[in-house]
C-alpha positions in Angstrom: 186.5 85.3 121.1 187.1 84.4 124.5 187.8 87.7 126.4 191.6 87.1 127.9 190.7 88.4 131.6 192.5 85.7 133.7 196.0 86.1 134.9 197.6 82.6 136.1 200.3 82.0 138.8 202.3 78.8 139.3 205.6 77.9 140.8 208.0 75.0 141.5 207.7 72.9 138.8 211.8 71.9 139.0 212.3 71.4 135.5 215.3 68.5 135.4 214.7 67.2 139.0 214.2 63.8 139.6 215.1 62.0 136.7 215.4 62.4 133.4 211.3 60.9 132.1 210.4 62.3 135.6 211.0 65.8 134.4 209.9 65.3 130.8 206.6 64.0 132.1 206.0 67.1 134.2 207.1 69.3 131.0 204.6 67.5 129.0 201.7 68.7 131.5 202.7 71.6 132.1 203.1 71.9 128.1 199.0 71.1 128.2 198.3 73.2 131.2 199.9 76.5 129.4 198.2 75.0 125.9 195.2 75.2 127.9 194.9 78.6 129.4 196.6 80.6 126.4 193.1 81.4 125.0 191.8 83.6 128.3 195.6 84.6 129.7 196.4 88.1 130.2 199.3 87.5 132.3 201.3 84.8 133.7 203.8 84.7 137.0 205.6 81.8 137.2 206.8 82.6 140.8 210.1 80.6 141.6 212.2 77.6 140.6 210.5 76.9 137.7 213.6 74.3 137.0 215.5 72.6 139.4 218.5 74.4 138.2 219.9 77.0 135.9 222.8 79.1 135.0 223.4 81.5 132.1 226.7 81.2 131.1 227.4 84.2 128.4 227.1 81.7 125.3 225.6 78.8 126.7 222.0 77.6 128.5 221.1 74.7 130.0 220.0 71.9 127.6 216.6 70.6 127.4 213.0 71.9 128.0 212.5 72.8 124.1 208.9 72.2 124.4 208.7 74.0 127.8 210.3 77.1 126.1 208.5 76.7 122.8 205.0 76.8 124.3 206.2 80.0 126.5 207.1 81.9 123.1 204.0 80.8 121.1 201.8 82.6 124.4 204.7 85.5 124.8 203.6 85.9 120.5 200.6 86.3 120.9 200.5 88.8 123.5 200.2 87.3 126.8 202.7 89.3 129.3 205.7 86.7 131.4 206.7 87.7 134.2 209.7 84.9 135.7 210.7 85.0 139.4 213.8 84.0 140.7 213.8 81.0 143.3 216.5 79.6 145.1 216.8 76.4 142.7 217.1 78.9 139.7 218.0 81.8 141.3 220.8 82.6 138.5 218.3 83.7 135.6 220.1 86.9 134.0 219.0 88.5 130.7 218.9 85.3 128.4 214.9 85.0 129.0 214.5 88.3 128.8 216.1 89.0 125.0 214.1 85.2 124.0 210.2 86.1 125.6 210.6 89.6 126.2 210.2 88.4 130.1 210.2 90.4 133.1 212.5 88.9 135.6 211.9 89.2 139.0 214.1 89.1 141.8 212.7 89.6 145.3 209.5 90.8 145.5 207.0 92.2 143.0 204.3 94.5 144.4 201.3 95.6 142.1 197.9 96.4 142.1 195.6 94.3 139.2 191.3 94.3 139.1 191.0 96.0 142.0 193.5 94.4 144.2 196.6 95.0 145.5 199.3 92.1 145.5 202.7 91.0 147.5 204.2 88.2 144.6 207.4 86.5 146.1 208.7 82.8 145.4 209.0 82.9 149.8 212.6 81.8 149.9 214.6 84.2 152.7 211.4 85.1 154.3 209.9 85.0 157.7 211.7 84.1 160.9 213.9 80.8 160.6 216.1 79.1 158.5 219.5 81.0 158.5 221.4 78.7 157.3 219.7 79.2 153.9 219.3 83.2 154.4 223.4 83.4 154.7 223.7 80.7 151.7 221.3 83.1 149.3 223.6 85.9 149.9 226.8 84.0 149.1 224.9 82.7 146.1 223.5 86.0 144.7 226.6 87.7 145.2 228.8 89.2 141.8 231.2 87.2 142.9 229.9 84.2 143.6 228.6 84.3 140.6 231.7 85.1 138.1 233.7 82.2 140.2 230.8 79.8 138.8 231.0 80.8 135.4 234.7 80.5 135.2 233.8 76.0 135.4 233.2 74.5 132.8 229.3 74.0 131.9 229.9 70.2 132.4 231.9 70.6 135.7 229.4 72.9 137.0 226.0 71.8 136.1 227.1 68.0 137.1 227.7 69.5 140.4 224.7 71.6 140.4 222.9 68.4 139.8 224.4 66.6 142.6 223.5 69.2 144.9 220.2 69.2 144.0 219.7 65.2 144.1 220.0 65.9 148.2 217.4 68.8 148.5 214.1 69.0 150.4 212.0 68.0 147.0 214.0 65.2 145.9 213.6 63.8 149.3 210.3 64.5 149.7 207.0 62.1 149.6 204.2 64.3 148.7 203.2 64.2 152.8 205.2 67.3 154.1 203.8 68.1 157.5 201.6 71.3 157.1 202.0 73.7 159.5 199.4 76.0 158.8 199.3 79.0 161.1 203.2 78.5 161.8 203.8 78.7 158.4 206.8 81.1 158.5 205.7 82.9 155.2 202.5 83.4 157.2 204.0 84.7 160.0 205.8 86.8 157.4 202.7 88.4 155.7 201.5 89.0 159.4 203.9 91.4 160.0 203.5 92.7 156.7 199.9 93.5 157.1 201.1 95.9 160.8 202.1 98.3 158.1 200.5 98.0 154.7 197.6 96.3 153.6 197.7 93.6 150.4 194.5 91.9 149.3 196.4 88.7 148.1 200.4 87.2 149.2 201.0 84.9 146.8 204.0 82.6 147.1 205.7 79.4 146.4 208.4 77.4 148.0 206.8 75.6 150.4 205.1 73.0 148.1 201.9 73.0 149.6 198.6 74.4 148.1 196.7 76.2 150.6 194.9 79.4 151.2 194.7 80.9 154.3 192.8 83.6 155.9 194.9 86.4 157.4 192.8 89.4 158.7 191.1 92.8 157.4 190.4 91.1 153.9 193.8 89.3 153.3 194.2 85.9 151.9 198.0 84.0 151.9 198.1 81.9 149.0 200.9 79.1 148.6 200.9 77.3 145.1 202.0 74.0 145.7 204.1 72.3 143.1 204.2 70.2 139.8 205.2 67.1 141.4 202.4 66.0 143.4 199.5 68.8 143.1 199.7 70.3 139.6 198.4 72.8 141.5 197.9 76.6 140.2 195.7 80.1 141.3 193.8 81.9 138.7 192.7 85.8 139.3 189.3 87.2 138.0 187.0 89.7 138.8 189.4 90.4 141.7 189.5 86.8 143.3 192.5 84.5 143.4 191.5 81.1 143.1 193.4 77.9 143.9 192.7 75.4 141.2 194.3 71.9 140.4 194.8 70.7 136.4 194.1 67.4 135.5 193.3 66.2 138.9 190.7 66.2 141.7 191.3 68.8 144.8 192.4 67.5 147.8 189.5 66.5 150.3 190.9 68.4 153.1 191.1 71.9 151.8 194.2 74.0 153.2 192.4 76.9 154.8 192.9 78.3 158.4 190.3 81.0 159.4 
């Protein structure tokens, strides 16, 4: 029997984005990946923007994603612990996945120790310098008043508005060749500021859609998980080492690593 001693991380799947067929193809791909890790996974961290939009009414959730949710249920029922992070696209998760999948929902950062290493996990939205407009919008969208007002909308209207908003997002207009800022990454700047007062072996983020590993200082690394539109990238932790991997495709020729 294969030992379940690996920890898996993925983010920015954006189920529901870029049209029905694109989303279904992506769902089938992520299900194949989940099926491939179910025999050796101990924990699974989905680090935000799993859905391109998500809102839980008291008696209604967005339709679709049956195969994905069913595969998650299978993994959870087999003993794999599931963590779901709120991203900037699916920040309106409440208790549905807690009740149905026994998932732990993470609203902001999660700090923990695994395999003798200290980890700092966050979707990545709203961290570091800049992006002040989004930081203001995040406070508004996460406010109980905003959530209460949105809940008053009929789901057909509310989800329709949200989907139209998503069509104008950075993802919908991306071409897979987004500029790689490396050392000027806002999240790298954030991680380096954190390291001034506390040590973490790994900072693991999503949000930026660019799979990369950057050496920081004192043995600390920044890992961005990338996305599942172009890269099919994820990370796996085994024996205290986090490695960036790619599902059903070759790793990029240019490695996103800066000393």
